[in-house]
TORZA-780285 format. One record per residue (C-alpha): residue in one letter; x, y, z. Coordinates in steps of 0.05 Angstrom, whole numbers. Each point is the difference from the previous one (the first is absolute). Last residue first. Example, Ala and Ser with C-alpha at 12.3 -4.5 7.8 and 13.67 -1.06 7.14 Angstrom:
// TORZA-780285
<r=S u=273 v=-21 w=143>
<r=A u=-27 v=-69 w=13>
***
This chain:
// TORZA-780285
<r=A u=-327 v=-11 w=1229>
<r=Q u=50 v=-56 w=-5>
<r=E u=60 v=13 w=-44>
<r=A u=17 v=-61 w=-41>
<r=Q u=75 v=-14 w=1>
<r=E u=21 v=-4 w=-71>
<r=Q u=-16 v=74 w=-8>
<r=P u=-42 v=14 w=-61>
<r=W u=21 v=-31 w=-67>
<r=G u=36 v=45 w=-49>
<r=Q u=-10 v=73 w=-12>
<r=A u=-46 v=54 w=29>
<r=I u=-11 v=-30 w=68>
<r=L u=-66 v=-24 w=31>
<r=R u=4 v=-25 w=71>
<r=L u=-22 v=-72 w=8>
<r=E u=-61 v=-17 w=41>
<r=T u=-15 v=-72 w=20>
<r=G u=-74 v=-15 w=-3>
<r=D u=7 v=-72 w=-25>
<r=P u=-19 v=21 w=-71>
<r=A u=55 v=53 w=0>
<r=V u=-15 v=73 w=13>
<r=L u=44 v=50 w=-37>
<r=F u=14 v=62 w=41>
<r=C u=5 v=75 w=0>
<r=G u=-1 v=35 w=67>
<r=A u=-55 v=2 w=53>
<r=S u=19 v=71 w=21>
<r=A u=-19 v=26 w=-69>
<r=E u=-73 v=-19 w=12>
<r=T u=-24 v=-56 w=-45>
<r=I u=-15 v=-8 w=-75>
<r=H u=-30 v=-65 w=-24>
<r=G u=18 v=-65 w=-35>
<r=I u=3 v=-37 w=-66>
<r=I u=-66 v=18 w=-34>
<r=R u=7 v=-27 w=-71>
<r=I u=-24 v=35 w=-63>
<r=G u=-8 v=-33 w=-68>
<r=E u=-76 v=2 w=-1>
<r=L u=-42 v=53 w=33>
<r=T u=-64 v=-13 w=39>
<r=R u=38 v=-10 w=64>
<r=L u=24 v=72 w=0>
<r=E u=-72 v=26 w=2>
<r=D u=-14 v=-42 w=62>
<r=L u=65 v=21 w=34>
<r=Q u=-14 v=74 w=-9>
<r=A u=-8 v=15 w=74>
<r=L u=70 v=-28 w=12>
<r=P u=28 v=61 w=-36>
<r=V u=45 v=-20 w=-58>
<r=T u=76 v=-4 w=-5>
<r=F u=41 v=-12 w=-62>
<r=I u=53 v=-42 w=-34>
<r=L u=-6 v=2 w=-76>
<r=E u=38 v=-51 w=-43>
<r=F u=61 v=21 w=-40>
<r=D u=31 v=-70 w=10>
<r=E u=69 v=31 w=-1>
<r=G u=15 v=-20 w=72>
<r=G u=19 v=-67 w=31>
<r=N u=6 v=19 w=74>
<r=L u=-63 v=-22 w=37>
<r=A u=-27 v=-50 w=-52>
<r=V u=69 v=-32 w=-11>
<r=T u=14 v=-5 w=75>
<r=T u=-69 v=-32 w=10>
<r=T u=12 v=-49 w=-56>
<r=S u=64 v=-22 w=35>
<r=M u=55 v=-19 w=-48>
<r=H u=27 v=-68 w=-16>
<r=L u=8 v=17 w=-75>
<r=E u=-51 v=-53 w=-21>
<r=E u=-45 v=19 w=58>
<r=A u=2 v=73 w=-22>
<r=M u=-15 v=-20 w=-72>
<r=L u=-60 v=-42 w=22>
<r=A u=-27 v=56 w=45>
<r=T u=6 v=52 w=-56>
<r=E u=-33 v=-46 w=-50>
<r=H u=-59 v=-11 w=49>
<r=D u=-9 v=75 w=12>
<r=I u=10 v=30 w=69>
<r=P u=-51 v=46 w=32>
<r=L u=22 v=10 w=73>
<r=R u=-58 v=-20 w=46>
<r=D u=35 v=-56 w=36>
<r=E u=56 v=46 w=21>
<r=Y u=-45 v=51 w=34>
<r=I u=13 v=75 w=-1>
<r=R u=0 v=46 w=60>
<r=V u=25 v=71 w=-11>
<r=G u=13 v=60 w=45>
<r=V u=-17 v=74 w=-12>
<r=G u=33 v=68 w=-11>
<r=S u=-29 v=7 w=-70>
<r=E u=67 v=14 w=-35>
<r=T u=38 v=-52 w=41>
<r=A u=-53 v=-54 w=-3>
<r=I u=-12 v=12 w=-74>
<r=H u=75 v=-5 w=-15>
<r=L u=4 v=-62 w=44>
<r=L u=-55 v=-31 w=-42>
<r=E u=40 v=14 w=-63>
<r=S u=63 v=-33 w=27>
<r=A u=-37 v=-62 w=23>
<r=L u=-39 v=-8 w=-64>
<r=G u=58 v=6 w=-49>
<r=D u=34 v=59 w=-34>
<r=S u=-47 v=7 w=-60>
<r=S u=-61 v=-17 w=42>
<r=D u=-40 v=63 w=-16>
<r=I u=-24 v=48 w=55>
<r=M u=-67 v=19 w=29>
<r=S u=-31 v=35 w=59>
<r=T u=-72 v=14 w=23>
<r=P u=-27 v=-38 w=-59>
<r=R u=-62 v=29 w=-33>
<r=I u=-54 v=-52 w=-9>
<r=G u=-64 v=17 w=-38>
<r=A u=-3 v=-68 w=-33>
<r=G u=13 v=30 w=-69>
<r=R u=59 v=39 w=28>
<r=L u=30 v=-64 w=28>
<r=A u=-9 v=-35 w=-66>
<r=L u=32 v=57 w=-38>
<r=L u=62 v=-2 w=45>
<r=I u=3 v=-76 w=-7>
<r=D u=-3 v=3 w=-76>
<r=Q u=56 v=52 w=-3>
<r=R u=44 v=-53 w=31>
<r=A u=64 v=8 w=-40>
<r=E u=23 v=-60 w=-41>
<r=P u=64 v=-40 w=1>
<r=K u=39 v=-21 w=-62>
<r=L u=67 v=-30 w=18>
<r=Q u=-8 v=-18 w=74>
<r=R u=-74 v=-15 w=2>
<r=E u=5 v=-33 w=-68>
<r=L u=54 v=-47 w=25>
<r=I u=-42 v=-17 w=63>
<r=Y u=-60 v=-18 w=-43>
<r=E u=37 v=-39 w=-54>
<r=R u=33 v=-48 w=49>
<r=E u=-32 v=-64 w=-24>
<r=A u=63 v=-19 w=-39>
<r=F u=54 v=54 w=2>
<r=D u=60 v=-46 w=-1>
<r=P u=51 v=36 w=-44>
<r=N u=29 v=-43 w=-57>
<r=F u=76 v=4 w=-7>
<r=G u=30 v=-45 w=-53>
<r=E u=68 v=35 w=3>
<r=K u=19 v=57 w=46>
<r=E u=-12 v=-41 w=63>
<r=G u=33 v=33 w=60>
<r=A u=-25 v=70 w=-11>
<r=F u=-67 v=-28 w=-23>
<r=V u=-10 v=-33 w=67>
<r=R u=13 v=66 w=35>
<r=K u=-49 v=35 w=-46>
<r=E u=-51 v=-55 w=14>
<r=R u=4 v=14 w=74>
<r=E u=-4 v=75 w=-10>
<r=L u=-63 v=-8 w=-43>
<r=L u=-32 v=-44 w=53>
<r=Q u=18 v=48 w=56>
<r=L u=-30 v=58 w=-40>
<r=G u=-65 v=-38 w=-11>
<r=M u=-1 v=-15 w=74>
<r=Y u=6 v=74 w=15>
<r=A u=-56 v=17 w=-48>
<r=A u=-45 v=-52 w=31>
<r=G u=12 v=23 w=72>
<r=L u=-70 v=26 w=15>
<r=S u=-69 v=-13 w=-29>
<r=G u=-56 v=44 w=-26>
<r=S u=-20 v=62 w=39>
<r=V u=18 v=9 w=73>
<r=C u=-41 v=25 w=58>
<r=I u=13 v=25 w=71>
<r=L u=-65 v=14 w=38>
<r=D u=-5 v=64 w=40>
<r=T u=-7 v=-13 w=76>
<r=P u=52 v=55 w=16>
<r=K u=3 v=54 w=-55>
<r=A u=38 v=3 w=-66>
<r=G u=4 v=69 w=-34>
<r=S u=74 v=12 w=-7>
<r=R u=18 v=-41 w=-61>
<r=L u=-41 v=47 w=-42>
<r=I u=-62 v=-9 w=-44>
<r=A u=-8 v=63 w=-43>
<r=Q u=-72 v=25 w=5>
<r=G u=11 v=72 w=22>
<r=K u=-7 v=26 w=-70>
<r=E u=-19 v=-56 w=-48>
<r=V u=60 v=-39 w=-25>
<r=M u=46 v=9 w=-59>
<r=G u=61 v=-35 w=-27>
<r=L u=68 v=18 w=-26>
<r=C u=53 v=-54 w=-10>
<r=T u=76 v=7 w=-4>
<r=I u=43 v=-58 w=-22>
<r=S u=76 v=0 w=-1>
<r=I u=33 v=-59 w=-34>
<r=C u=73 v=-21 w=3>
<r=L u=35 v=-48 w=-48>
<r=G u=74 v=-16 w=7>
<r=T u=54 v=35 w=39>
<r=L u=32 v=50 w=-48>
<r=S u=-65 v=31 w=-20>
<r=A u=-18 v=44 w=-60>
<r=S u=-62 v=41 w=8>
<r=T u=-73 v=0 w=-20>
<r=D u=-58 v=44 w=23>
<r=G u=-73 v=-4 w=16>
<r=G u=-68 v=20 w=-28>
<r=V u=-75 v=-5 w=0>
<r=L u=-18 v=-74 w=6>
<r=D u=-75 v=7 w=13>
<r=V u=-34 v=-49 w=47>
<r=G u=-62 v=-41 w=-15>
<r=Y u=20 v=-62 w=39>
<r=R u=8 v=-48 w=-58>
<r=D u=27 v=53 w=-47>
<r=C u=52 v=24 w=50>
<r=A u=22 v=-71 w=16>
<r=L u=6 v=-17 w=-74>
<r=R u=38 v=64 w=-14>
<r=L u=51 v=-13 w=54>
<r=G u=10 v=-71 w=-24>
<r=A u=9 v=23 w=-72>
<r=Y u=48 v=52 w=26>
<r=L u=47 v=-53 w=26>
<r=E u=-5 v=-40 w=-64>
<r=E u=15 v=62 w=-42>
<r=L u=58 v=13 w=46>
<r=D u=30 v=-67 w=-17>
<r=E u=-12 v=10 w=-75>
<r=L u=39 v=66 w=3>
<r=A u=61 v=-36 w=25>
<r=F u=27 v=-11 w=70>
<r=R u=73 v=-20 w=13>
<r=A u=22 v=73 w=-1>
<r=S u=-32 v=15 w=68>
<r=V u=-69 v=28 w=10>
<r=G u=-30 v=52 w=47>
<r=I u=-76 v=5 w=-3>
<r=S u=-52 v=52 w=17>
<r=A u=-74 v=-19 w=1>
<r=T u=-57 v=48 w=11>
<r=L u=-71 v=-21 w=18>
<r=Q u=-67 v=36 w=1>
<r=Q u=-69 v=-15 w=28>
<r=P u=4 v=-48 w=58>
<r=H u=-64 v=-6 w=41>
<r=G u=-3 v=15 w=75>
<r=G u=-14 v=-36 w=65>
<r=M u=71 v=10 w=25>
<r=A u=17 v=-74 w=-12>
<r=Y u=-27 v=9 w=-70>
<r=I u=54 v=52 w=-13>
<r=D u=55 v=-45 w=27>
<r=S u=-26 v=-58 w=-42>
<r=F u=5 v=42 w=-63>
<r=S u=73 v=12 w=15>
<r=G u=16 v=-74 w=7>
<r=I u=-41 v=-16 w=-62>
<r=A u=43 v=46 w=-43>
<r=A u=65 v=-35 w=18>
<r=K u=-34 v=-68 w=-7>
<r=Y u=-21 v=14 w=-72>
<r=G u=69 v=26 w=-19>
<r=L u=34 v=-60 w=32>
<r=H u=-48 v=-49 w=-35>
<r=K u=18 v=30 w=-67>
<r=L u=74 v=-3 w=18>
<r=P u=-4 v=-75 w=16>
<r=T u=25 v=-15 w=70>
<r=Y u=41 v=-64 w=6>
<r=T u=72 v=22 w=-10>
<r=L u=-24 v=71 w=0>
<r=D u=2 v=2 w=76>
<r=F u=-43 v=51 w=35>
<r=H u=-1 v=47 w=61>
<r=I u=73 v=0 w=19>
<r=G u=39 v=-29 w=-59>
<r=E u=-33 v=49 w=-48>
<r=L u=-26 v=60 w=37>
<r=L u=-73 v=21 w=7>
<r=L u=-19 v=69 w=27>
<r=D u=-72 v=13 w=18>
<r=T u=-41 v=64 w=4>
<r=T u=-68 v=19 w=27>
<r=L u=-45 v=60 w=-8>
<r=L u=-73 v=9 w=21>
<r=T u=-37 v=62 w=-22>
<r=Q u=-64 v=24 w=34>
<r=M u=-69 v=4 w=-32>
<r=E u=-59 v=48 w=7>
<r=P u=36 v=52 w=-43>
<r=P u=1 v=-47 w=-60>
<r=Y u=70 v=-24 w=-20>
<r=A u=43 v=31 w=-54>
<r=V u=61 v=-31 w=-33>
<r=V u=52 v=30 w=-46>
<r=A u=62 v=-40 w=-18>
<r=A u=67 v=35 w=0>
<r=D u=51 v=25 w=-50>
<r=D u=-45 v=-20 w=-58>
<r=G u=-15 v=-64 w=-39>
<r=V u=-29 v=-50 w=48>
<r=G u=-67 v=14 w=34>
<r=L u=-43 v=62 w=-2>
<r=I u=-68 v=11 w=33>
<r=T u=-2 v=-65 w=40>
<r=T u=-57 v=6 w=51>
<r=D u=-48 v=-23 w=-55>
<r=N u=29 v=-69 w=9>
<r=H u=18 v=-58 w=-47>
<r=K u=44 v=32 w=-52>
<r=P u=37 v=-48 w=-47>
<r=L u=75 v=5 w=-14>
<r=A u=13 v=5 w=-74>
<r=Q u=75 v=10 w=7>
<r=T u=32 v=-10 w=68>
<r=L u=57 v=-48 w=-15>
<r=H u=19 v=30 w=-67>
<r=K u=-4 v=72 w=24>
<r=I u=43 v=-17 w=61>
<r=L u=52 v=-34 w=-45>
<r=A u=0 v=57 w=-51>
<r=F u=14 v=49 w=56>
<r=E u=55 v=-41 w=32>
<r=G u=40 v=-20 w=-61>
<r=L u=-23 v=-50 w=-53>
<r=E u=61 v=-38 w=-22>
<r=A u=30 v=4 w=70>
<r=L u=-56 v=-45 w=24>
<r=E u=28 v=-58 w=-40>
<r=T u=-53 v=-36 w=-41>
<r=R u=0 v=-75 w=6>
<r=Q u=-10 v=-48 w=-58>
<r=M u=-27 v=-68 w=20>
***
């Protein structure tokens, strides 16, 4: 396959090539790519949400097993998830990339194909970005603008004692997908000839790692049921870490129950195969992009009508601390990374 060196185009021609014929999905986009800056305008009753992510090769992704199209898609999804976690809707996206000499035009076309697919699927306008040479591999900077009704942004600081702690979907699948890919990469390193990766019956966890989705559907379902979470965050850094953020910002404690953690069958099988605890995986896996949120106890009946949501615990007073409760009643203090203290701390 013929590859086109980026030097043949130059920066301006490259940007034009990658961003030509971009569709417009939102009336809030007045002017997209083509000028010194994009122009957006939100209605006066709305507020602007802004989030940014930086992804570095070798730190946040490995191109040994990550297709560039999937990488572009996932980069966009991560930012969309941040907007949904605030109760808003993403509107515009910018993508800036730094590339080394080993990348050709066709590589960047694949990356942008993933960005475009995500934007088209979620109704977001790709309105700009920048390109630069890089001496350290591929780097991607994503900025996403969203909007939310004035005063309706869902913060991490609104949780109250007796609120229910809820999680969408399942936890740990993306992390198990990563462990599977890393295992096969190590096998490949030692078997250059005749290598056939073993991905049989592991499609779900691979998709959760390589092509995750943002939970716009959960946000819409909550609104349809008349439920406004008191606090919300996405699970990009793992359940334990995110719950500790809510506890800190809200000034509350947390009780979650081990036997209520939502763990998919493939995730459990992969964890068993790798001799890992499913609880550890669910608490600390990250990158699932599920929504973690709290709901007043008074709305339990409305919450039970919704599919894809699991109640895993409740909010307590700050003095009660943050704990995972095992089936036998033992309480283990939540920590942000790794398994909680080996010696169970009794409440």
